[in-house]
VMD Tcl script that draws the C-alpha trace (Angstrom):
set ca {
  {-31.56 -102.72 33.30}
  {-30.52 -104.55 30.16}
  {-33.25 -105.55 27.73}
  {-33.66 -107.10 24.31}
  {-35.47 -105.10 21.66}
  {-35.57 -104.90 17.88}
  {-37.56 -102.39 15.78}
  {-38.78 -105.33 13.72}
  {-40.70 -106.69 16.68}
  {-43.37 -104.56 15.02}
  {-44.92 -105.82 11.79}
  {-47.95 -104.59 9.89}
  {-51.24 -106.40 10.47}
  {-54.52 -106.06 8.57}
  {-56.55 -102.97 9.50}
  {-58.67 -103.57 12.59}
  {-56.72 -106.60 13.77}
  {-57.07 -106.85 17.58}
  {-53.44 -107.66 18.35}
  {-51.71 -104.45 19.56}
  {-48.51 -104.83 17.56}
  {-47.58 -101.17 18.10}
  {-47.14 -101.82 21.82}
  {-43.59 -103.05 21.22}
  {-42.05 -99.81 19.88}
  {-44.32 -97.78 22.19}
  {-42.95 -99.62 25.24}
  {-39.36 -99.19 24.08}
  {-39.74 -95.43 23.68}
  {-41.68 -95.08 26.94}
  {-39.04 -96.87 29.01}
  {-36.27 -94.82 27.43}
  {-38.13 -91.56 28.06}
  {-38.68 -92.44 31.72}
  {-35.08 -93.53 32.26}
  {-36.06 -97.07 33.20}
  {-33.66 -98.30 30.50}
  {-30.76 -96.61 28.72}
  {-30.01 -96.82 25.01}
  {-26.68 -98.51 25.67}
  {-28.47 -101.25 27.60}
  {-30.82 -102.14 24.74}
  {-29.49 -105.21 22.91}
  {-30.75 -106.05 19.43}
  {-31.24 -109.78 18.90}
  {-30.56 -111.62 15.70}
  {-33.02 -114.03 14.12}
  {-33.00 -117.43 15.78}
  {-31.61 -120.20 13.62}
  {-33.70 -123.24 12.79}
  {-31.49 -125.52 14.89}
  {-32.42 -123.49 17.95}
  {-36.14 -123.65 17.13}
  {-35.89 -127.43 16.67}
  {-35.21 -127.78 20.39}
  {-38.97 -127.36 20.83}
  {-40.79 -127.24 17.50}
  {-41.39 -129.98 14.95}
  {-39.75 -130.06 11.55}
  {-43.10 -129.98 9.76}
  {-44.34 -126.92 11.67}
  {-41.09 -125.04 11.08}
  {-41.23 -125.89 7.37}
  {-44.76 -124.50 7.16}
  {-43.67 -121.30 8.90}
  {-40.55 -120.88 6.79}
  {-42.39 -121.41 3.51}
  {-45.74 -119.82 4.31}
  {-47.60 -123.12 4.00}
  {-49.86 -122.97 7.03}
  {-53.33 -124.22 6.22}
  {-56.29 -121.89 6.56}
  {-57.32 -123.73 9.72}
  {-53.82 -123.42 11.19}
  {-53.74 -119.71 10.43}
  {-57.15 -119.22 12.07}
  {-55.93 -121.04 15.17}
  {-52.82 -118.85 15.22}
  {-54.99 -115.74 14.99}
  {-52.50 -113.74 12.91}
  {-52.06 -114.02 9.12}
  {-48.72 -115.46 8.06}
  {-46.27 -113.07 6.43}
  {-42.53 -113.20 5.96}
  {-42.05 -110.27 8.40}
  {-44.13 -112.14 11.02}
  {-41.91 -115.23 10.66}
  {-38.83 -113.02 11.03}
  {-40.14 -111.10 14.07}
  {-41.03 -114.39 15.75}
  {-37.44 -115.57 15.39}
  {-36.14 -112.22 16.61}
  {-38.31 -112.47 19.72}
  {-37.04 -115.99 20.47}
  {-33.44 -114.80 20.49}
  {-34.56 -111.74 22.43}
  {-35.74 -114.00 25.25}
  {-32.63 -116.17 25.08}
  {-30.42 -113.06 25.20}
  {-32.45 -111.68 28.12}
  {-31.95 -114.95 30.00}
  {-28.19 -114.80 29.45}
  {-28.15 -111.20 30.68}
  {-30.24 -112.12 33.72}
  {-27.80 -114.88 34.63}
  {-25.00 -112.30 34.47}
  {-26.79 -109.27 35.98}
  {-29.44 -110.78 38.24}
  {-32.32 -109.59 36.09}
  {-33.07 -108.54 32.52}
  {-35.98 -108.42 30.13}
  {-37.25 -108.79 26.62}
  {-39.59 -106.10 25.28}
  {-41.60 -108.91 23.69}
  {-41.86 -112.65 24.36}
  {-43.95 -114.77 26.64}
  {-45.71 -116.46 23.70}
  {-46.97 -119.27 25.86}
  {-49.76 -120.69 23.68}
  {-47.36 -122.05 21.05}
  {-47.10 -125.86 20.97}
  {-44.35 -127.88 19.31}
  {-46.47 -128.52 16.22}
  {-48.73 -125.46 15.99}
  {-49.29 -121.91 17.10}
  {-52.40 -120.42 18.64}
  {-53.65 -117.34 20.44}
  {-51.25 -114.98 18.57}
  {-48.26 -117.14 19.61}
  {-46.07 -118.44 16.78}
  {-43.02 -119.85 18.63}
  {-42.62 -120.71 22.30}
  {-39.71 -118.45 23.18}
  {-39.55 -119.41 26.87}
  {-39.42 -123.14 26.17}
  {-36.72 -122.66 23.53}
  {-34.61 -120.51 25.85}
  {-34.89 -123.01 28.70}
  {-33.93 -125.91 26.44}
  {-30.91 -124.04 25.06}
  {-29.63 -122.88 28.44}
  {-30.03 -126.39 29.80}
  {-28.16 -127.87 26.83}
  {-25.31 -125.43 27.43}
  {-25.16 -126.32 31.12}
  {-25.99 -122.73 32.10}
  {-28.95 -123.90 34.19}
  {-30.24 -127.24 35.43}
  {-33.72 -126.24 36.55}
  {-36.10 -123.43 35.61}
  {-39.31 -121.91 36.94}
  {-41.94 -120.31 34.71}
  {-44.20 -117.87 36.57}
  {-47.06 -117.12 34.19}
  {-49.48 -114.41 35.35}
  {-51.05 -113.72 31.99}
  {-54.82 -114.01 32.38}
  {-54.80 -116.90 29.89}
  {-53.28 -120.21 30.93}
  {-49.82 -120.93 29.52}
  {-51.04 -124.12 27.88}
  {-48.28 -124.52 25.31}
  {-45.49 -124.15 27.85}
  {-47.25 -126.49 30.28}
  {-47.65 -129.14 27.59}
  {-44.05 -128.87 26.42}
  {-42.66 -129.43 29.92}
  {-45.32 -131.84 31.17}
  {-42.82 -134.70 31.41}
  {-39.79 -132.61 32.41}
  {-39.12 -132.69 36.16}
  {-36.51 -129.95 35.84}
  {-38.95 -127.26 34.66}
  {-41.67 -126.09 37.03}
  {-44.60 -124.36 35.33}
  {-46.88 -122.13 37.42}
  {-49.90 -120.49 35.83}
  {-52.42 -118.26 37.62}
  {-55.15 -117.40 35.14}
  {-58.86 -116.96 34.52}
  {-60.49 -120.36 34.84}
  {-63.29 -119.49 32.40}
  {-61.03 -117.72 29.92}
  {-59.08 -118.91 26.87}
  {-58.02 -121.63 26.26}
  {-61.21 -123.61 26.76}
  {-59.23 -126.85 27.05}
  {-56.32 -126.23 29.36}
  {-53.08 -128.15 29.68}
  {-51.78 -129.27 33.08}
  {-49.06 -127.14 34.67}
  {-47.09 -128.19 37.72}
  {-49.28 -125.70 39.56}
  {-52.44 -124.23 38.05}
  {-54.55 -121.66 39.85}
  {-57.80 -120.98 38.03}
  {-59.40 -117.74 39.17}
  {-63.02 -116.60 38.82}
  {-63.82 -113.67 36.56}
  {-63.95 -110.16 37.95}
  {-61.38 -110.39 40.74}
  {-60.22 -107.07 42.17}
  {-56.78 -106.17 43.50}
  {-57.28 -107.48 47.01}
  {-58.60 -110.90 46.05}
  {-56.08 -111.40 43.24}
  {-53.09 -110.42 45.36}
  {-54.26 -112.66 48.20}
  {-54.19 -115.64 45.83}
  {-50.73 -114.68 44.60}
  {-49.35 -114.29 48.13}
  {-50.67 -117.74 49.02}
  {-49.40 -119.48 45.91}
  {-46.07 -117.98 44.86}
  {-43.80 -118.64 47.89}
  {-44.39 -122.42 47.96}
  {-43.98 -122.54 44.17}
  {-40.58 -120.83 44.39}
  {-39.50 -123.28 47.09}
  {-40.77 -126.35 45.24}
  {-39.22 -125.40 41.90}
  {-35.62 -125.32 43.21}
  {-34.83 -123.34 40.08}
  {-31.66 -121.75 38.78}
  {-33.56 -119.12 36.77}
  {-37.09 -117.68 36.71}
  {-39.02 -116.62 33.62}
  {-41.78 -114.18 34.57}
  {-44.60 -113.69 32.06}
  {-46.05 -110.41 33.30}
  {-49.14 -110.27 31.13}
  {-51.24 -107.15 31.71}
  {-54.54 -108.63 30.54}
  {-55.82 -109.03 34.13}
  {-56.20 -105.23 34.10}
  {-59.68 -103.76 34.32}
  {-61.07 -102.96 30.88}
  {-58.85 -105.38 28.96}
  {-60.52 -106.61 25.78}
  {-60.02 -110.28 26.68}
  {-59.16 -110.25 30.38}
  {-62.41 -110.42 32.39}
  {-60.50 -109.37 35.51}
  {-60.59 -106.09 37.40}
  {-57.05 -105.19 38.51}
  {-56.18 -101.52 38.82}
  {-52.89 -100.03 37.69}
  {-51.83 -100.02 41.34}
  {-52.82 -103.68 41.63}
  {-50.62 -104.59 38.67}
  {-47.73 -102.69 40.24}
  {-48.19 -104.52 43.55}
  {-48.33 -107.83 41.70}
  {-45.12 -107.17 39.78}
  {-43.31 -105.79 42.81}
  {-44.27 -108.84 44.87}
  {-43.04 -111.27 42.22}
  {-39.73 -109.40 41.87}
  {-39.28 -109.28 45.64}
  {-39.92 -112.99 46.02}
  {-37.49 -113.89 43.26}
  {-34.80 -111.54 44.49}
  {-35.19 -112.79 48.07}
  {-34.65 -116.32 46.77}
  {-31.41 -115.21 45.12}
  {-32.60 -116.15 41.63}
  {-32.09 -114.39 38.30}
  {-35.29 -113.01 36.76}
  {-36.16 -112.90 33.06}
  {-39.01 -110.43 32.52}
  {-41.31 -110.97 29.52}
  {-44.43 -109.22 28.24}
  {-46.98 -111.88 27.29}
  {-50.51 -110.54 26.68}
  {-52.37 -107.29 27.10}
  {-55.23 -105.79 25.13}
  {-56.08 -102.36 26.54}
  {-58.07 -99.77 24.59}
  {-55.02 -98.65 22.60}
  {-51.53 -100.02 21.97}
  {-50.14 -97.00 23.84}
  {-52.22 -97.81 26.90}
  {-51.14 -101.44 26.67}
  {-47.50 -100.31 26.59}
  {-48.07 -98.09 29.63}
  {-49.35 -101.11 31.55}
  {-46.41 -103.26 30.43}
  {-44.01 -100.55 31.61}
  {-45.16 -101.11 35.19}
  {-43.32 -104.42 35.50}
  {-40.05 -102.92 34.26}
  {-40.29 -100.02 36.71}
  {-40.94 -102.40 39.56}
  {-38.09 -104.70 38.55}
  {-35.63 -101.80 38.54}
  {-36.88 -100.65 41.93}
  {-36.54 -104.09 43.49}
  {-33.31 -105.31 41.91}
  {-31.47 -102.00 41.99}
  {-32.71 -101.15 45.47}
  {-33.38 -97.58 44.39}
  {-36.51 -95.47 44.06}
  {-38.55 -96.31 40.98}
  {-38.17 -93.71 38.22}
  {-40.98 -91.19 38.14}
  {-43.51 -91.41 35.36}
  {-43.56 -88.48 32.98}
  {-46.93 -87.36 34.31}
  {-45.37 -87.00 37.77}
  {-42.41 -84.90 36.63}
}
mol new
graphics top color blue
foreach p $ca { graphics top sphere $p radius 0.5 }
foreach p [lrange $ca 0 end-1] q [lrange $ca 1 end] { graphics top cylinder $p $q radius 0.2 }
display resetview
């Protein structure tokens, strides 16, 4: 499986900051150790150029990011203090998603060991999301004629409000978000299909909703490419999730999504989105589930054993 990754996906944050920045290198090393990915299949992205970012984001917002001129209120809404390394890693992650999409179109599936920053709007960031990598990638691939239509399957526990708002008037992009109805953001955007779930759902109830919703979404979207935001914050014990999925439930979720997309003959772009387990390492372990399941489904081979099973 080919993936995008750059060591500079990790940047230093203030002590005690709740965002698990260390999950990015932890996931990279974990997937290599398990044999889910190989070093030769890890592609380092370059920083996205401003012209690419302008496909989605406003000139004023990009100027503020490039020069460090976010207001205090804008920085609070973003949730992460601006630094030059943060601006750089955000541009790296955008190209990481675009590269993953190109690889998926060639290989049938690929991933970015970051991305899925779905709360970013054209003119501001929020919820730890600086730039909307999925929206930028879709706009670029469409401009190049690589795809005509796209489907965004967003299973992060928080609604993909930025992505929904960006594509609200675009009939060629179908946005599907299944999220906690009473969770962030308080004011939600309107996706093509929103499924707001009650807090505390277990595996059985969650997977029943997914099985009911995903097949008609895939049919309705008539997409050329699928972007899957496999957030792990629905997992039991997540700091912000308020759901109760087990590790097995996450695996069944990810396997089902991959099976549905493969059965439809569509390329899959796998992205991380959110996850806030007790440690960055544990968050990375949960993110690794989706990559194992993708390899198992798309390669048609047994999923690599976890190290604990060896």
